[in-house]
C-alpha positions in Angstrom: 16.7 -10.8 -16.4 13.3 -10.4 -14.6 10.1 -12.2 -14.6 7.7 -10.9 -16.9 5.5 -10.3 -13.7 7.9 -8.0 -12.2 8.0 -6.0 -15.7 4.1 -5.1 -15.2 4.0 -1.1 -15.4 2.0 -0.7 -12.7 4.7 -2.0 -10.5 6.3 1.5 -11.0 3.2 3.5 -10.2 4.9 4.9 -6.9 8.1 5.2 -8.4 6.4 7.1 -11.4 4.3 9.3 -9.0 7.3 10.3 -7.1 9.3 11.4 -9.9 5.8 13.5 -11.0 5.9 15.4 -7.9 9.5 16.0 -8.0 9.0 17.5 -11.7 5.9 19.1 -11.8 6.3 22.8 -11.9 4.8 24.5 -8.6 2.4 26.7 -10.7 1.1 23.3 -12.2 0.6 21.2 -8.9 -2.4 23.6 -8.0 -4.1 22.7 -11.5 -2.9 18.8 -11.8 -1.9 16.2 -10.0 1.0 14.1 -10.4 -1.0 11.0 -9.9 -3.3 11.9 -13.1 0.1 12.5 -14.9 1.0 9.0 -13.7 -2.2 7.3 -14.8 -1.9 8.5 -18.2 1.7 7.5 -18.4 0.4 4.0 -17.4 -2.5 3.6 -19.8 0.1 4.9 -22.5 2.4 2.3 -21.4 -0.3 -0.7 -21.5 -1.3 0.3 -25.0 2.3 0.3 -26.1 3.7 -2.5 -24.0 3.7 -4.8 -27.0 6.7 -2.9 -28.7 8.7 -2.5 -25.2 11.7 -4.4 -26.3 13.4 -4.2 -22.7 13.9 -7.6 -20.3 14.9 -5.6 -17.2 13.1 -3.4 -14.5 15.9 -1.1 -15.0 15.0 -0.9 -19.0 11.2 -0.9 -18.1 11.9 2.1 -15.5 13.7 4.1 -18.2 11.1 3.5 -20.7 8.2 4.5 -18.3 10.5 7.6 -17.4 10.4 8.7 -21.2 6.7 8.6 -21.4 6.0 10.5 -18.1 8.7 13.2 -19.2 6.6 13.5 -22.5 3.4 13.4 -20.5 4.9 16.2 -18.1 5.9 18.5 -21.1 2.6 18.2 -22.7 1.0 19.0 -19.5 3.2 22.1 -19.1 2.5 23.2 -22.6 -1.3 22.8 -22.5 -1.7 24.6 -18.9 0.7 27.2 -19.9 -0.8 27.6 -23.4 2.4 27.8 -25.2 3.7 26.3 -28.4 5.3 23.3 -28.6 9.0 23.6 -27.4 11.2 20.6 -28.2 13.9 22.0 -26.0 11.3 22.5 -23.0 10.5 18.5 -23.7 14.2 17.6 -24.0 14.7 19.4 -20.5 11.7 17.6 -18.4 13.2 14.2 -19.6 16.6 15.5 -18.2 15.4 16.6 -15.4 13.1 13.3 -14.7 16.2 11.8 -15.7 18.6 13.6 -13.0 15.7 12.8 -10.3 15.7 9.3 -11.1 19.7 9.3 -10.7 19.4 11.0 -7.5 17.1 8.8 -5.9 19.6 5.9 -7.1 22.7 7.7 -5.9 20.5 8.1 -2.4 20.0 4.2 -2.0 23.4 3.3 -2.9 26.8 4.3 -4.0 28.5 2.6 -7.3 27.5 -0.7 -7.3 28.0 -2.7 -10.8 26.9 -6.0 -10.6 23.5 -7.1 -11.9 22.4 -8.4 -8.8 23.4 -5.3 -7.1 21.6 -3.3 -9.6 18.4 -5.4 -9.7 18.7 -5.2 -6.0 19.0 -1.1 -6.1 16.0 -0.8 -8.5 13.9 -3.1 -6.3 14.9 -0.7 -3.1 14.2 2.2 -5.2 10.4 1.2 -5.6 10.1 0.3 -2.2 11.4 3.6 -1.1 8.8 5.3 -4.0 5.9 3.2 -2.2 7.1 4.3 1.4 7.3 7.6 1.0 3.6 7.5 -0.1 2.7 6.1 3.3 4.0 9.5 5.0 2.0 12.3 5.6 2.0 14.9 2.7 4.0 17.6 4.6 6.7 14.8 5.5 6.8 13.7 2.3 7.2 17.0 0.2 9.7 17.8 2.9 11.6 14.9 2.3 11.4 14.8 -1.4 12.3 18.7 -2.0 15.5 18.6 0.5 17.0 15.2 -0.6 15.9 15.2 -4.3 15.4 18.5 -5.3 18.4 19.9 -3.1 16.4 22.7 -1.3 17.2 24.5 1.8 15.4 23.9 5.3 14.6 27.5 4.9 13.2 27.2 1.5 11.0 24.4 2.6 9.9 26.4 5.4 9.0 29.2 3.2 6.9 27.1 0.4 5.0 25.4 4.0 4.5 28.3 5.5 6.2 26.9 8.7 9.4 27.5 10.3 13.1 25.8 9.5 12.9 24.3 12.9 9.3 22.7 12.0 10.2 21.4 8.8 13.7 19.9 10.2 11.3 18.3 12.6 9.3 16.9 9.5 12.5 15.7 7.8 13.6 14.1 11.0 10.5 12.1 11.8 9.6 11.5 8.2 13.4 9.9 7.9 12.7 7.8 11.1 9.3 6.3 9.5 11.3 5.6 6.4 13.9 3.7 7.9 11.5 1.5 10.1 9.6 0.6 6.5 12.6 -0.2 4.8 14.3 -2.5 7.1 
């Protein structure tokens, strides 16, 4: 169990922004900022906080991921002028959960004790905050490569760079992250 101060939705802002950036379709990224979706998510979470029944950071993170996934689905629908599609909402929720799982797996292999899980959640929040301190190109290259599974060539095309320069971005970004997370 965690103290109630650790269960403040605001403590998850960087984490939610990372997940939103990972799941926001590229065509929407030009029209909608991940921070806007996260802000809406946090406002909704605070309004519904009395209904939250969880007691751990992991439960709070899961609850916030559900709200974020719903907001991403609504944003995709609103900007795509498509009718509500429950299947698309489910797939966005699954994608957000998969991104979160990939982040957790990147931090640690099968850790099972409650204290190890709490530490991993804490590391995940620190990683998300550290990523936000990187220059945008470095952050995007790391996110796309490690959590979206993009090749350096795909990232290079997206960023109008050479694969070698993207490799440099990833290398420098990881070095900065290691320095911040030690």
